[in-house]
ZAFIMAR-229369 format. One record per residue: residue number from 1; chain; x, y, z of N, C-alpha, C, O in turn. Coordinates in pm, whole numbers. Layout:
N
(site NUM "A" (X Y Z) (X Y Z) (X Y Z) (X Y Z)),
...
***
This chain:
82
(site 1 "A" (2384 12835 6498) (2349 12872 6634) (2197 12870 6644) (2126 12906 6550)),
(site 2 "A" (2150 12829 6758) (2006 12828 6784) (1982 12871 6928) (2072 12864 7012)),
(site 3 "A" (1862 12915 6954) (1827 12957 7089) (1754 12844 7161) (1667 12778 7104)),
(site 4 "A" (1791 12824 7286) (1725 12725 7371) (1739 12772 7514) (1850 12801 7561)),
(site 5 "A" (1629 12779 7583) (1627 12821 7723) (1698 12954 7746) (1771 12972 7844)),
(site 6 "A" (1675 13047 7654) (1727 13182 7671) (1874 13201 7639) (1930 13308 7665)),
(site 7 "A" (1938 13100 7582) (2080 13109 7544) (2096 13065 7400) (2013 12993 7345)),
(site 8 "A" (2205 13110 7338) (2240 13065 7205) (2340 12950 7216) (2429 12952 7301)),
(site 9 "A" (2325 12850 7130) (2406 12728 7135) (2458 12693 6996) (2405 12739 6895)),
(site 10 "A" (2563 12612 6993) (2613 12555 6868) (2667 12416 6897) (2683 12377 7013)),
(site 11 "A" (2695 12341 6791) (2749 12206 6805) (2901 12208 6798) (2961 12288 6726)),
(site 12 "A" (2961 12118 6874) (3105 12096 6868) (3123 11955 6812) (3079 11857 6871)),
(site 13 "A" (3189 11946 6696) (3213 11820 6626) (3363 11802 6606) (3440 11897 6619)),
(site 14 "A" (3404 11679 6575) (3545 11653 6545) (3554 11535 6449) (3454 11470 6419)),
(site 15 "A" (3675 11508 6402) (3696 11398 6309) (3676 11262 6374) (3643 11165 6305)),
(site 16 "A" (3696 11253 6503) (3676 11126 6574) (3621 11157 6713) (3636 11267 6764)),
(site 17 "A" (3557 11058 6772) (3505 11077 6908) (3619 11102 7007) (3604 11181 7100)),
(site 18 "A" (3733 11034 6987) (3847 11052 7077) (3895 11198 7073) (3918 11259 7177)),
(site 19 "A" (3909 11251 6953) (3951 11390 6937) (3847 11484 6998) (3882 11582 7065)),
(site 20 "A" (3721 11456 6975) (3613 11539 7028) (3614 11540 7181) (3604 11647 7241)),
(site 21 "A" (3627 11423 7244) (3627 11416 7391) (3747 11490 7449) (3735 11558 7551)),
(site 22 "A" (3862 11475 7387) (3982 11543 7436) (3967 11694 7425) (4001 11767 7518)),
(site 23 "A" (3917 11740 7313) (3898 11884 7293) (3795 11938 7391) (3817 12043 7453)),
(site 24 "A" (3684 11867 7406) (3579 11909 7499) (3631 11915 7642) (3599 12008 7717)),
(site 25 "A" (3710 11817 7681) (3768 11816 7816) (3855 11939 7837) (3856 11998 7945)),
(site 26 "A" (3930 11977 7733) (4014 12096 7741) (3934 12223 7760) (3985 12322 7813)),
(site 27 "A" (3808 12221 7717) (3720 12336 7736) (3646 12330 7869) (3574 12423 7906)),
(site 28 "A" (3665 12219 7942) (3597 12204 8070) (3461 12138 8061) (3384 12141 8157)),
(site 29 "A" (3430 12078 7945) (3302 12010 7930) (3309 11871 7994) (3411 11804 7988)),
(site 30 "A" (3201 11831 8055) (3193 11698 8117) (3161 11594 8011) (3083 11619 7919)),
(site 31 "A" (3221 11477 8024) (3196 11367 7930) (3048 11331 7927) (2997 11287 7824)),
(site 32 "A" (2979 11348 8038) (2837 11317 8047) (2753 11406 7956) (2638 11374 7926)),
(site 33 "A" (2809 11518 7912) (2735 11610 7825) (2743 11570 7678) (2677 11631 7593)),
(site 34 "A" (2823 11470 7647) (2834 11419 7510) (2697 11366 7468) (2631 11295 7543)),
(site 35 "A" (2657 11402 7347) (2529 11355 7295) (2552 11266 7175) (2622 11301 7080)),
(site 36 "A" (2493 11150 7181) (2504 11055 7071) (2363 11012 7036) (2299 10936 7108)),
(site 37 "A" (2316 11061 6923) (2178 11034 6882) (2178 10975 6742) (2227 11035 6647)),
(site 38 "A" (2121 10858 6732) (2117 10789 6603) (2038 10869 6499) (2072 10865 6381)),
(site 39 "A" (1936 10940 6541) (1850 11012 6446) (1915 11140 6394) (1874 11192 6290)),
(site 40 "A" (2014 11191 6463) (2078 11316 6422) (2186 11289 6317) (2256 11188 6325)),
(site 41 "A" (2200 11378 6220) (2307 11358 6120) (2445 11361 6185) (2535 11291 6140)),
(site 42 "A" (2462 11440 6290) (2588 11449 6363) (2570 11363 6488) (2538 11415 6595)),
(site 43 "A" (2588 11235 6474) (2555 11141 6581) (2625 11173 6712) (2561 11166 6817)),
(site 44 "A" (2752 11207 6710) (2824 11238 6833) (2866 11384 6835) (2935 11430 6744)),
(site 45 "A" (2824 11457 6937) (2859 11598 6946) (2838 11649 7088) (2777 11583 7172)),
(site 46 "A" (2890 11767 7112) (2860 11841 7234) (2787 11968 7192) (2817 12026 7088)),
(site 47 "A" (2692 12011 7272) (2632 12142 7254) (2710 12238 7343) (2734 12211 7460)),
(site 48 "A" (2751 12351 7284) (2822 12449 7365) (2750 12583 7357) (2698 12620 7251)),
(site 49 "A" (2746 12656 7467) (2679 12786 7467) (2764 12891 7396) (2885 12878 7385)),
(site 50 "A" (2697 12994 7350) (2763 13101 7275) (2884 13157 7350) (2987 13186 7289)),
(site 51 "A" (2873 13171 7483) (2984 13231 7557) (3109 13142 7560) (3218 13191 7592)),
(site 52 "A" (3097 13014 7529) (3212 12924 7523) (3268 12912 7381) (3378 12860 7362)),
(site 53 "A" (3194 12958 7284) (3234 12945 7145) (3369 13013 7118) (3455 12955 7051)),
(site 54 "A" (3388 13134 7168) (3515 13205 7146) (3632 13128 7206) (3740 13125 7148)),
(site 55 "A" (3612 13066 7323) (3718 12985 7385) (3750 12864 7297) (3866 12827 7282)),
(site 56 "A" (3646 12803 7239) (3666 12687 7152) (3747 12728 7028) (3839 12656 6988)),
(site 57 "A" (3714 12840 6969) (3787 12887 6851) (3931 12921 6888) (4024 12889 6814)),
(site 58 "A" (3950 12986 7002) (4085 13019 7047) (4168 12893 7071) (4290 12895 7056)),
(site 59 "A" (4102 12783 7108) (4172 12657 7133) (4195 12577 7006) (4258 12471 7010)),
(site 60 "A" (4143 12627 6893) (4169 12558 6767) (4047 12512 6690) (4060 12462 6578)),
(site 61 "A" (3928 12528 6746) (3806 12491 6672) (3792 12583 6551) (3833 12699 6554)),
(site 62 "A" (3734 12530 6448) (3713 12606 6325) (3563 12625 6305) (3487 12528 6305)),
(site 63 "A" (3521 12749 6288) (3380 12777 6264) (3348 12742 6120) (3419 12782 6028)),
(site 64 "A" (3241 12667 6100) (3204 12621 5966) (3055 12640 5944) (2978 12659 6038)),
(site 65 "A" (3015 12635 5816) (2874 12643 5784) (2817 12502 5766) (2891 12404 5772)),
(site 66 "A" (2687 12494 5744) (2622 12363 5734) (2672 12281 5615) (2677 12159 5623)),
(site 67 "A" (2708 12346 5507) (2760 12274 5390) (2891 12203 5427) (2911 12087 5390)),
(site 68 "A" (2979 12271 5499) (3105 12211 5542) (3078 12095 5638) (3143 11991 5629)),
(site 69 "A" (2983 12112 5728) (2949 12004 5822) (2901 11882 5746) (2941 11770 5778)),
(site 70 "A" (2816 11901 5645) (2766 11787 5567) (2881 11713 5499) (2884 11590 5499)),
(site 71 "A" (2975 11786 5441) (3092 11725 5376) (3174 11649 5479) (3218 11537 5454)),
(site 72 "A" (3196 11709 5594) (3271 11648 5703) (3205 11517 5748) (3273 11416 5767)),
(site 73 "A" (3074 11519 5763) (3004 11400 5811) (3007 11287 5709) (3022 11171 5746)),
(site 74 "A" (2994 11320 5581) (3004 11216 5478) (3143 11151 5480) (3155 11029 5470)),
(site 75 "A" (3246 11233 5493) (3383 11179 5496) (3404 11094 5621) (3468 10989 5614)),
(site 76 "A" (3352 11139 5733) (3369 11062 5857) (3299 10927 5847) (3355 10825 5888)),
(site 77 "A" (3177 10925 5793) (3104 10799 5777) (3180 10705 5684) (3187 10585 5710)),
(site 78 "A" (3238 10759 5577) (3314 10676 5483) (3436 10615 5552) (3468 10498 5530)),
(site 79 "A" (3504 10693 5635) (3621 10640 5709) (3578 10532 5806) (3648 10432 5822)),
(site 80 "A" (3464 10548 5870) (3417 10450 5968) (3377 10320 5900) (3393 10212 5958)),
(site 81 "A" (3324 10329 5777) (3287 10207 5702) (3412 10134 5655) (3412 10011 5640)),
(site 82 "A" (3515 10209 5634) (3636 10170 5596) (3711 10080 5532) (3834 10093 5528)),
***
């Protein structure tokens, strides 16, 4: 979690962009809010505010630490190279 513009935020990631977009839509996030940045280790993600985090977890999101995210991203890149 990090602070930006007076709010706390976190990233929403998934195993695939399709899964991520579907999950985000279920939370009421707009597709236009999807961020895809080549320079970021998590190229495709949504930023969600702290107040939406509990809803995401209740819907099935799993809270993870940075070590888990790194493992997840390596596995995802390997699947994409395929």
